[in-house]
C-alpha positions in Angstrom: 136.7 175.5 -77.0 138.4 178.8 -76.3 140.9 179.3 -73.5 140.0 181.7 -70.8 142.9 183.5 -69.1 143.1 185.7 -66.0 145.9 188.3 -66.0 146.7 190.9 -63.4 149.4 193.0 -61.7 149.8 192.4 -58.0 152.1 193.7 -55.3 154.2 191.2 -53.4 151.7 191.3 -50.5 148.8 190.4 -52.8 147.2 193.7 -53.5 145.9 194.4 -57.0 145.2 198.2 -56.8 146.7 199.7 -60.0 146.9 203.1 -58.4 149.4 202.0 -55.8 152.3 201.0 -58.1 153.3 201.6 -61.7 154.2 198.8 -64.1 157.5 199.2 -66.0 157.8 199.5 -69.7 158.7 195.8 -69.8 155.5 194.9 -68.1 153.4 197.0 -70.5 155.2 195.1 -73.4 154.5 191.8 -71.7 150.8 192.5 -71.4 150.7 193.8 -75.0 152.2 190.5 -76.2 149.8 188.6 -74.0 146.8 190.5 -75.5 147.9 189.6 -79.0 146.5 186.1 -78.3 143.2 187.6 -77.1 140.2 188.8 -79.0 137.7 189.4 -76.2 138.1 190.9 -72.7 135.5 190.0 -70.1 135.3 192.8 -67.5 133.5 193.5 -64.3 132.2 197.1 -64.0 134.9 198.3 -61.5 137.8 197.1 -63.5 136.3 198.4 -66.7 135.9 201.8 -65.2 139.5 201.8 -64.0 140.8 200.9 -67.4 138.5 203.1 -69.5 138.5 205.9 -70.5 142.1 206.1 -69.5 143.5 203.6 -72.0 141.1 204.8 -74.8 142.5 208.4 -74.3 146.1 207.1 -74.4 145.4 205.3 -77.6 143.5 208.3 -79.2 145.9 211.0 -78.1 149.1 209.0 -78.4 150.1 210.1 -74.8 152.5 208.0 -72.8 155.5 205.8 -73.7 155.7 203.8 -76.8 154.9 200.6 -74.9 151.9 202.2 -73.2 150.6 203.4 -76.5 150.9 200.0 -78.1 149.1 198.4 -75.1 146.4 201.1 -75.2 145.9 200.5 -79.0 145.6 196.8 -78.6 143.3 197.0 -75.6 140.9 199.5 -77.2 140.7 197.5 -80.4 139.6 194.2 -78.7 136.0 193.4 -78.2 134.8 193.8 -74.6 132.0 192.4 -72.5 131.2 194.3 -69.2 129.2 192.7 -66.5 127.2 195.5 -64.9 123.7 196.3 -63.7 124.4 200.1 -63.5 126.3 201.1 -66.6 124.1 202.3 -69.5 126.5 203.4 -72.3 129.9 202.1 -73.3 132.4 202.8 -76.0 132.8 200.9 -79.3 133.6 197.2 -79.3 131.8 196.8 -75.9 128.6 195.3 -74.8 126.9 194.9 -71.4 125.8 191.7 -69.7 123.3 192.4 -66.8 123.3 189.0 -65.1 124.6 185.4 -65.0 128.3 186.2 -65.8 129.4 182.5 -65.6 126.7 181.4 -68.0 127.6 184.2 -70.4 131.4 183.4 -70.2 130.6 179.7 -70.8 128.7 180.6 -74.0 131.6 182.8 -75.2 134.1 180.1 -74.4 132.2 177.7 -76.6 132.4 180.0 -79.6 135.3 180.0 -82.0 138.0 182.6 -81.6 141.2 183.5 -79.8 141.6 183.5 -76.0 139.3 185.4 -73.7 140.9 187.5 -71.0 139.0 188.0 -67.7 139.8 191.2 -66.0 137.7 191.3 -62.8 138.7 190.6 -59.2 135.0 190.6 -58.1 133.9 188.0 -60.7 136.9 185.8 -60.2 135.5 183.6 -57.4 132.3 182.9 -59.3 134.2 182.1 -62.5 136.7 179.9 -60.7 133.8 178.0 -59.0 132.3 177.4 -62.5 135.6 176.0 -63.7 135.9 178.7 -66.5 139.5 180.0 -65.9 142.1 177.9 -67.7 145.3 180.0 -67.3 146.6 182.6 -64.8 149.2 185.3 -65.7 150.3 187.1 -62.6 152.9 189.8 -62.6 154.2 190.3 -59.1 155.8 193.7 -58.5 158.6 194.1 -56.0 156.7 196.4 -53.7 154.7 196.0 -50.5 151.7 198.4 -50.4 149.7 197.2 -47.4 146.3 198.3 -48.7 143.9 198.1 -51.6 142.0 195.2 -53.2 143.4 191.8 -52.7 143.3 189.2 -55.5 141.2 186.9 -53.3 139.7 187.4 -49.9 139.7 184.6 -47.2 136.2 183.4 -48.1 136.0 183.7 -51.8 137.4 180.3 -53.0 135.1 177.3 -52.3 138.1 174.9 -52.4 141.8 174.7 -53.1 142.7 174.9 -56.8 146.0 173.3 -57.6 147.9 174.9 -60.6 150.9 173.9 -62.7 153.6 176.5 -63.3 154.3 176.8 -67.1 156.7 179.7 -67.3 158.3 182.5 -65.4 159.8 185.8 -66.7 161.9 188.1 -64.5 161.9 191.8 -65.5 164.7 194.2 -65.0 162.5 196.1 -62.5 162.5 193.0 -60.3 159.0 192.0 -61.1 158.2 188.5 -62.0 155.6 187.2 -64.5 154.1 183.8 -63.5 152.1 181.7 -65.9 150.0 178.9 -64.4 147.5 176.5 -65.9 144.9 174.1 -64.5 146.3 170.6 -64.6 
């Protein structure tokens, strides 16, 4: 069975709005290395629209730093599934799922392949409740932003989920990558 990971950048106060802080080159390299273990990304519509077409344009036009370009190239080459009832047309390597995201992710998890990365704050509670997330990779940035989307709201987790810390990595920027697994 494939491993499903959830990876995201967050501020120190728990906000995950990518427009409020900028990851360093080291963080881009970290996520590029993490994505080398992944052959499918499972997106919600909102996160997909935040990530694309921005990263596709970086990959195509070779704009940005070397680490950003490597990340963009890796991200755009990976197969993607987007959970959406409103999107009609998506780029290459991408298909739409209209309903039952937990059931779809379970089917994908049972197939052979590399890891699956989940990139959706809105789907996270449902996927956690279904027991589908195996690993968490959180990069905590040394900034308080005070607004935006939180990783979890107060009512979205049905019960406490204990995790085991596997690894930490401190970046020169002061950010910290935390790798947790379900025991």
